Structures are given as structure tokens and as C-alpha cells.
PAMAR-763694 format. One record per residue: residue number from 1; residue in one letter; x, y, z of N, C-alpha, C, O in turn. Coordinates in steps of 0.05 Angstrom, whole numbers, plus 5000, padded with zeros to 4 digits. Atoms other than C-alpha are relative to their C-alpha. Layout:
<recs>
<rec resi="NUM" resn="a" n_u="X" n_v="Y" n_w="Z" ca_u="X" ca_v="Y" ca_w="Z" c_u="X" c_v="Y" c_w="Z" o_u="X" o_v="Y" o_w="Z"/>
...
</recs>
This chain:
<recs>
<rec resi="1" resn="m" n_u="4998" n_v="4987" n_w="5023" ca_u="4842" ca_v="5227" ca_w="5265" c_u="5033" c_v="4987" c_w="4989" o_u="5053" o_v="4981" o_w="5003"/>
<rec resi="2" resn="k" n_u="4973" n_v="5012" n_w="5012" ca_u="4896" ca_v="5201" ca_w="5209" c_u="5030" c_v="5020" c_w="4991" o_u="5029" o_v="5042" o_w="4979"/>
<rec resi="3" resn="n" n_u="4976" n_v="4983" n_w="5004" ca_u="4969" ca_v="5229" ca_w="5202" c_u="5010" c_v="4997" c_w="4972" o_u="5018" o_v="4978" o_w="4959"/>
<rec resi="4" resn="n" n_u="5010" n_v="4989" n_w="5038" ca_u="4966" ca_v="5260" ca_w="5131" c_u="5037" c_v="5006" c_w="4998" o_u="5047" o_v="5012" o_w="4976"/>
<rec resi="5" resn="n" n_u="4966" n_v="5011" n_w="5011" ca_u="5048" ca_v="5254" ca_w="5134" c_u="5013" c_v="4977" c_w="4985" o_u="5033" o_v="4977" o_w="4971"/>
<rec resi="6" resn="a" n_u="4988" n_v="5030" n_w="5008" ca_u="5058" ca_v="5180" ca_w="5118" c_u="4969" c_v="4982" c_w="4992" o_u="4946" o_v="4981" o_w="5001"/>
<rec resi="7" resn="i" n_u="5014" n_v="5032" n_w="5007" ca_u="5024" ca_v="5120" ca_w="5089" c_u="5024" c_v="4977" c_w="4997" o_u="5048" o_v="4977" o_w="4993"/>
<rec resi="8" resn="i" n_u="4994" n_v="5028" n_w="4992" ca_u="5034" ca_v="5050" ca_w="5100" c_u="4990" c_v="4990" c_w="4973" o_u="4967" o_v="4996" o_w="4967"/>
<rec resi="9" resn="i" n_u="5001" n_v="5011" n_w="5017" ca_u="5038" ca_v="5012" ca_w="5037" c_u="5002" c_v="4963" c_w="4999" o_u="5022" o_v="4952" o_w="4991"/>
<rec resi="10" resn="l" n_u="4992" n_v="5034" n_w="5002" ca_u="5028" ca_v="4930" ca_w="5043" c_u="5003" c_v="4983" c_w="4980" o_u="4983" o_v="4974" o_w="4969"/>
<rec resi="11" resn="g" n_u="5004" n_v="5014" n_w="5025" ca_u="5054" ca_v="4893" ca_w="4989" c_u="5003" c_v="4972" c_w="5010" o_u="5025" o_v="4963" o_w="5004"/>
<rec resi="12" resn="s" n_u="5001" n_v="5032" n_w="4989" ca_u="5044" ca_v="4820" ca_w="5019" c_u="4977" c_v="4989" c_w="4994" o_u="4955" o_v="4998" o_w="4999"/>
<rec resi="13" resn="s" n_u="5016" n_v="5019" n_w="5010" ca_u="5013" ca_v="4764" ca_w="4990" c_u="4967" c_v="4988" c_w="5019" o_u="4947" o_v="4976" o_w="5012"/>
<rec resi="14" resn="r" n_u="5019" n_v="5009" n_w="4978" ca_u="4973" ca_v="4756" ca_w="5056" c_u="4990" c_v="5025" c_w="5019" o_u="5002" o_v="5035" o_w="5038"/>
<rec resi="15" resn="s" n_u="5015" n_v="4974" n_w="4987" ca_u="4931" ca_v="4812" ca_w="5083" c_u="5004" c_v="5000" c_w="5023" o_u="5014" o_v="5020" o_w="5033"/>
<rec resi="16" resn="d" n_u="5003" n_v="4995" n_w="4973" ca_u="4926" ca_v="4791" ca_w="5153" c_u="5022" c_v="4977" c_w="5014" o_u="5020" o_v="4964" o_w="5034"/>
<rec resi="17" resn="g" n_u="4974" n_v="5021" n_w="4978" ca_u="5002" ca_v="4750" ca_w="5163" c_u="5011" c_v="5020" c_w="5010" o_u="5002" o_v="5041" o_w="5017"/>
<rec resi="18" resn="n" n_u="4988" n_v="4991" n_w="4966" ca_u="5054" ca_v="4767" ca_w="5207" c_u="5014" c_v="5030" c_w="4986" o_u="5027" o_v="5046" o_w="5001"/>
<rec resi="19" resn="t" n_u="4997" n_v="4970" n_w="5010" ca_u="5069" ca_v="4834" ca_w="5154" c_u="4985" c_v="5027" c_w="5015" o_u="4992" o_v="5050" o_w="5020"/>
<rec resi="20" resn="k" n_u="5019" n_v="4988" n_w="4985" ca_u="5007" ca_v="4856" ca_w="5188" c_u="5002" c_v="5011" c_w="5022" o_u="5003" o_v="5035" o_w="5028"/>
<rec resi="21" resn="v" n_u="4992" n_v="5002" n_w="4970" ca_u="5019" ca_v="4842" ca_w="5255" c_u="5021" c_v="5026" c_w="5006" o_u="5017" o_v="5043" o_w="5023"/>
<rec resi="22" resn="v" n_u="4973" n_v="4980" n_w="5000" ca_u="5085" ca_v="4888" ca_w="5245" c_u="4988" c_v="5018" c_w="4998" o_u="4992" o_v="5036" o_w="5014"/>
<rec resi="23" resn="i" n_u="5009" n_v="4965" n_w="5003" ca_u="5043" ca_v="4945" ca_w="5220" c_u="4987" c_v="5004" c_w="5020" o_u="4992" o_v="5025" o_w="5031"/>
<rec resi="24" resn="k" n_u="5009" n_v="4990" n_w="4977" ca_u="5001" ca_v="4940" ca_w="5274" c_u="5010" c_v="5010" c_w="5022" o_u="5005" o_v="5032" o_w="5031"/>
<rec resi="25" resn="a" n_u="4983" n_v="4994" n_w="4986" ca_u="5048" ca_v="4933" ca_w="5322" c_u="5012" c_v="5029" c_w="5001" o_u="5023" o_v="5037" o_w="5022"/>
<rec resi="26" resn="f" n_u="4980" n_v="4982" n_w="5006" ca_u="5079" ca_v="4994" ca_w="5294" c_u="4982" c_v="5027" c_w="4996" o_u="4991" o_v="5050" o_w="4992"/>
<rec resi="27" resn="d" n_u="5021" n_v="4974" n_w="5005" ca_u="5012" ca_v="5039" ca_w="5286" c_u="4974" c_v="4984" c_w="5011" o_u="4957" o_v="4978" o_w="4994"/>
<rec resi="28" resn="p" n_u="5017" n_v="5010" n_w="4984" ca_u="4965" ca_v="5006" ca_w="5340" c_u="4972" c_v="5020" c_w="4993" o_u="4951" o_v="5013" o_w="4983"/>
<rec resi="29" resn="d" n_u="5029" n_v="4971" n_w="5005" ca_u="4913" ca_v="5067" ca_w="5333" c_u="4991" c_v="5006" c_w="4973" o_u="4973" o_v="5023" o_w="4970"/>
<rec resi="30" resn="n" n_u="5010" n_v="4994" n_w="5020" ca_u="4906" ca_v="5064" ca_w="5264" c_u="5010" c_v="5027" c_w="4984" o_u="5005" o_v="5030" o_w="4960"/>
<rec resi="31" resn="q" n_u="4996" n_v="4973" n_w="5011" ca_u="4935" ca_v="5134" ca_w="5252" c_u="5008" c_v="5007" c_w="4974" o_u="5006" o_v="5029" o_w="4962"/>
<rec resi="32" resn="i" n_u="4974" n_v="4988" n_w="5028" ca_u="4980" ca_v="5132" ca_w="5190" c_u="4971" c_v="4985" c_w="4980" o_u="4952" o_v="4971" o_w="4987"/>
<rec resi="33" resn="t" n_u="5023" n_v="5005" n_w="5022" ca_u="4935" ca_v="5120" ca_w="5126" c_u="5012" c_v="4975" c_w="4989" o_u="5036" o_v="4976" o_w="4981"/>
<rec resi="34" resn="f" n_u="4991" n_v="5015" n_w="5015" ca_u="4939" ca_v="5052" ca_w="5098" c_u="4990" c_v="4989" c_w="4969" o_u="4973" o_v="5001" o_w="4956"/>
<rec resi="35" resn="v" n_u="5009" n_v="5011" n_w="5025" ca_u="4931" ca_v="5011" ca_w="5034" c_u="5012" c_v="4975" c_w="4994" o_u="5035" o_v="4972" o_w="4986"/>
<rec resi="36" resn="d" n_u="4988" n_v="5030" n_w="5008" ca_u="4937" ca_v="4937" ca_w="5025" c_u="4999" c_v="5003" c_w="4964" o_u="4986" o_v="5020" o_w="4953"/>
<rec resi="37" resn="l" n_u="4995" n_v="4993" n_w="5028" ca_u="4957" ca_v="4926" ca_w="4948" c_u="4986" c_v="4972" c_w="4994" o_u="4979" o_v="4967" o_w="4971"/>
<rec resi="38" resn="n" n_u="5027" n_v="5018" n_w="5010" ca_u="4912" ca_v="4861" ca_w="4951" c_u="4979" c_v="5012" c_w="4986" o_u="4972" o_v="5006" o_w="4963"/>
<rec resi="39" resn="n" n_u="5027" n_v="4984" n_w="5002" ca_u="4853" ca_v="4909" ca_w="4952" c_u="5000" c_v="5006" c_w="4973" o_u="4981" o_v="4998" o_w="4960"/>
<rec resi="40" resn="l" n_u="4997" n_v="4987" n_w="5026" ca_u="4877" ca_v="4941" ca_w="4886" c_u="4988" c_v="4979" c_w="4978" o_u="4983" o_v="4955" o_w="4981"/>
<rec resi="41" resn="n" n_u="4992" n_v="5008" n_w="5029" ca_u="4871" ca_v="4928" ca_w="4815" c_u="5016" c_v="5004" c_w="4984" o_u="5010" o_v="5016" o_w="4963"/>
<rec resi="42" resn="i" n_u="4978" n_v="4986" n_w="5025" ca_u="4939" ca_v="4933" ca_w="4783" c_u="5012" c_v="4984" c_w="4983" o_u="5031" o_v="4969" o_w="4989"/>
<rec resi="43" resn="s" n_u="4986" n_v="5009" n_w="5027" ca_u="4953" ca_v="4909" ca_w="4716" c_u="5026" c_v="4998" c_w="4996" o_u="5040" o_v="5016" o_w="5005"/>
<rec resi="44" resn="s" n_u="4974" n_v="5003" n_w="5013" ca_u="5016" ca_v="4882" ca_w="4684" c_u="5005" c_v="5019" c_w="4979" o_u="4986" o_v="5025" o_w="4964"/>
<rec resi="45" resn="f" n_u="5000" n_v="4979" n_w="5018" ca_u="5049" ca_v="4936" ca_w="4641" c_u="4990" c_v="4980" c_w="4967" o_u="4987" o_v="4956" o_w="4962"/>
<rec resi="46" resn="d" n_u="5011" n_v="5020" n_w="5028" ca_u="5027" ca_v="4922" ca_w="4566" c_u="5005" c_v="5026" c_w="4978" o_u="4991" o_v="5046" o_w="4985"/>
<rec resi="47" resn="y" n_u="4984" n_v="4978" n_w="5028" ca_u="5054" ca_v="4972" ca_w="4506" c_u="4965" c_v="5012" c_w="4983" o_u="4962" o_v="5030" o_w="4967"/>
<rec resi="48" resn="e" n_u="5030" n_v="4992" n_w="5017" ca_u="4969" ca_v="4976" ca_w="4484" c_u="4988" c_v="5011" c_w="5022" o_u="4964" o_v="5013" o_w="5017"/>
<rec resi="49" resn="h" n_u="5019" n_v="4984" n_w="4984" ca_u="4945" ca_v="5012" ca_w="4544" c_u="4978" c_v="4983" c_w="5009" o_u="4956" o_v="4994" o_w="5013"/>
<rec resi="50" resn="k" n_u="5027" n_v="5020" n_w="4995" ca_u="4898" ca_v="4957" ca_w="4562" c_u="4996" c_v="5002" c_w="5029" o_u="4976" o_v="4992" o_w="5040"/>
<rec resi="51" resn="n" n_u="4998" n_v="4990" n_w="4970" ca_u="4911" ca_v="4978" ca_w="4631" c_u="4989" c_v="5025" c_w="5011" o_u="4976" o_v="5023" o_w="5033"/>
<rec resi="52" resn="q" n_u="5003" n_v="4981" n_w="4998" ca_u="4899" ca_v="5042" ca_w="4635" c_u="4979" c_v="5011" c_w="5026" o_u="4984" o_v="5031" o_w="5039"/>
<rec resi="53" resn="h" n_u="5021" n_v="4997" n_w="4980" ca_u="4834" ca_v="5040" ca_w="4682" c_u="5004" c_v="4988" c_w="5021" o_u="4985" o_v="4987" o_w="5037"/>
<rec resi="54" resn="d" n_u="4992" n_v="5016" n_w="4975" ca_u="4870" ca_v="5000" ca_w="4733" c_u="4998" c_v="5014" c_w="5027" o_u="4980" o_v="5030" o_w="5028"/>
<rec resi="55" resn="d" n_u="5006" n_v="4988" n_w="4984" ca_u="4876" ca_v="5024" ca_w="4798" c_u="5034" c_v="5015" c_w="5008" o_u="5041" o_v="5026" o_w="5029"/>
<rec resi="56" resn="y" n_u="4965" n_v="4997" n_w="4992" ca_u="4962" ca_v="5038" ca_w="4787" c_u="4994" c_v="5037" c_w="5006" o_u="5002" o_v="5051" o_w="5025"/>
<rec resi="57" resn="i" n_u="4989" n_v="4964" n_w="4997" ca_u="4953" ca_v="5117" ca_w="4775" c_u="4983" c_v="5013" c_w="5023" o_u="4993" o_v="5033" o_w="5033"/>
<rec resi="58" resn="p" n_u="5014" n_v="4989" n_w="4977" ca_u="4902" ca_v="5133" ca_w="4829" c_u="5018" c_v="4989" c_w="5026" o_u="5017" o_v="5004" o_w="5046"/>
<rec resi="59" resn="l" n_u="4981" n_v="5011" n_w="4981" ca_u="4947" ca_v="5098" ca_w="4877" c_u="5023" c_v="5022" c_w="5003" o_u="5024" o_v="5037" o_w="5022"/>
<rec resi="60" resn="m" n_u="4976" n_v="4982" n_w="5011" ca_u="5012" ca_v="5136" ca_w="4851" c_u="4989" c_v="5031" c_w="5007" o_u="5002" o_v="5043" o_w="5025"/>
<rec resi="61" resn="e" n_u="5017" n_v="4983" n_w="4986" ca_u="4964" ca_v="5196" ca_w="4861" c_u="5001" c_v="5004" c_w="5024" o_u="5013" o_v="5023" o_w="5035"/>
<rec resi="62" resn="k" n_u="4998" n_v="4996" n_w="4969" ca_u="4953" ca_v="5186" ca_w="4928" c_u="5012" c_v="5000" c_w="5014" o_u="5007" o_v="5013" o_w="5035"/>
<rec resi="63" resn="i" n_u="4973" n_v="4993" n_w="4982" ca_u="5021" ca_v="5174" ca_w="4956" c_u="5012" c_v="5016" c_w="4995" o_u="5032" o_v="5018" o_w="5009"/>
<rec resi="64" resn="l" n_u="4986" n_v="4985" n_w="5004" ca_u="5046" ca_v="5231" ca_w="4921" c_u="4996" c_v="5021" c_w="5023" o_u="5012" o_v="5039" o_w="5026"/>
<rec resi="65" resn="l" n_u="5011" n_v="4983" n_w="4981" ca_u="5006" ca_v="5266" ca_w="4981" c_u="5015" c_v="5001" c_w="5026" o_u="5016" o_v="5018" o_w="5042"/>
<rec resi="66" resn="f" n_u="4992" n_v="4996" n_w="4970" ca_u="5042" ca_v="5245" ca_w="5036" c_u="5031" c_v="5003" c_w="4996" o_u="5039" o_v="4993" o_w="4975"/>
<rec resi="67" resn="d" n_u="4970" n_v="4998" n_w="4986" ca_u="5124" ca_v="5261" ca_w="5062" c_u="5012" c_v="4974" c_w="4997" o_u="5030" o_v="4970" o_w="4981"/>
<rec resi="68" resn="h" n_u="4983" n_v="5017" n_w="5000" ca_u="5139" ca_v="5194" ca_w="5080" c_u="4983" c_v="4977" c_w="4994" o_u="4965" o_v="4973" o_w="5010"/>
<rec resi="69" resn="i" n_u="5008" n_v="5024" n_w="5004" ca_u="5116" ca_v="5132" ca_w="5051" c_u="5021" c_v="4970" c_w="5008" o_u="5045" o_v="4964" o_w="5005"/>
<rec resi="70" resn="i" n_u="4987" n_v="5025" n_w="4981" ca_u="5129" ca_v="5067" ca_w="5087" c_u="4994" c_v="4965" c_w="4981" o_u="4973" o_v="4952" o_w="4982"/>
<rec resi="71" resn="l" n_u="5003" n_v="5032" n_w="5009" ca_u="5136" ca_v="4995" ca_w="5049" c_u="4993" c_v="4980" c_w="5012" o_u="5011" o_v="4963" o_w="5013"/>
<rec resi="72" resn="a" n_u="5004" n_v="5031" n_w="4978" ca_u="5111" ca_v="4939" ca_w="5090" c_u="4997" c_v="4978" c_w="4978" o_u="4975" o_v="4975" o_w="4967"/>
<rec resi="73" resn="t" n_u="4997" n_v="5024" n_w="5009" ca_u="5136" ca_v="4876" ca_w="5050" c_u="5009" c_v="4981" c_w="5027" o_u="5018" o_v="4989" o_w="5048"/>
<rec resi="74" resn="p" n_u="4989" n_v="5017" n_w="4983" ca_u="5151" ca_v="4806" ca_w="5082" c_u="5029" c_v="4990" c_w="4997" o_u="5036" o_v="4995" o_w="4974"/>
<rec resi="75" resn="v" n_u="4977" n_v="5010" n_w="5002" ca_u="5222" ca_v="4776" ca_w="5091" c_u="4992" c_v="4965" c_w="4991" o_u="4975" o_v="4952" o_w="5003"/>
<rec resi="76" resn="y" n_u="4995" n_v="5019" n_w="5002" ca_u="5231" ca_v="4713" ca_w="5063" c_u="5023" c_v="4987" c_w="4994" o_u="5039" o_v="4995" o_w="4977"/>
<rec resi="77" resn="w" n_u="4973" n_v="5008" n_w="4990" ca_u="5285" ca_v="4664" ca_w="5085" c_u="5004" c_v="4978" c_w="4983" o_u="5025" o_v="4965" o_w="4985"/>
</recs>
């Protein structure tokens, strides 16, 4: 059963990199809802609204359903 209070957003260019390793250690049983931004089509902003059918708005609507948002991003030295 998924934890309905939290969502993890993976914001790494490598879906199976070290950041994902940390996520797996933090949530080994995959109980927290997970979104990998690499699997979404999110365009850059434009004033002509050519990107209105990308995945940005559906993602934001999904995120708003959760009480806790965990942003998982790599740290570059």
C-alpha cells in the first residue's frame, strides 16, 4: 500500500544513478509514491502556450494531493 501523505520527485539526469540508490535506501519497500521527471514530457516556458499539453500541469495536480513532497536531486561537487 502506498503512503498517501508523501511523494518523491526524482530530479536527476540519471534515473538509476546515486540519487536513486539513496531513494531505495530511504524507501526500500516502495511505499512512497514516486515520480521520475525523466519519464515526463515537460517543456520550457513559452508565451505562446505551445507547451500546454505537456506533463507539467498534470504533475502539479498530482503533487498537490500530497502533504509531503520529497525532492531528490543529485549534489555535484
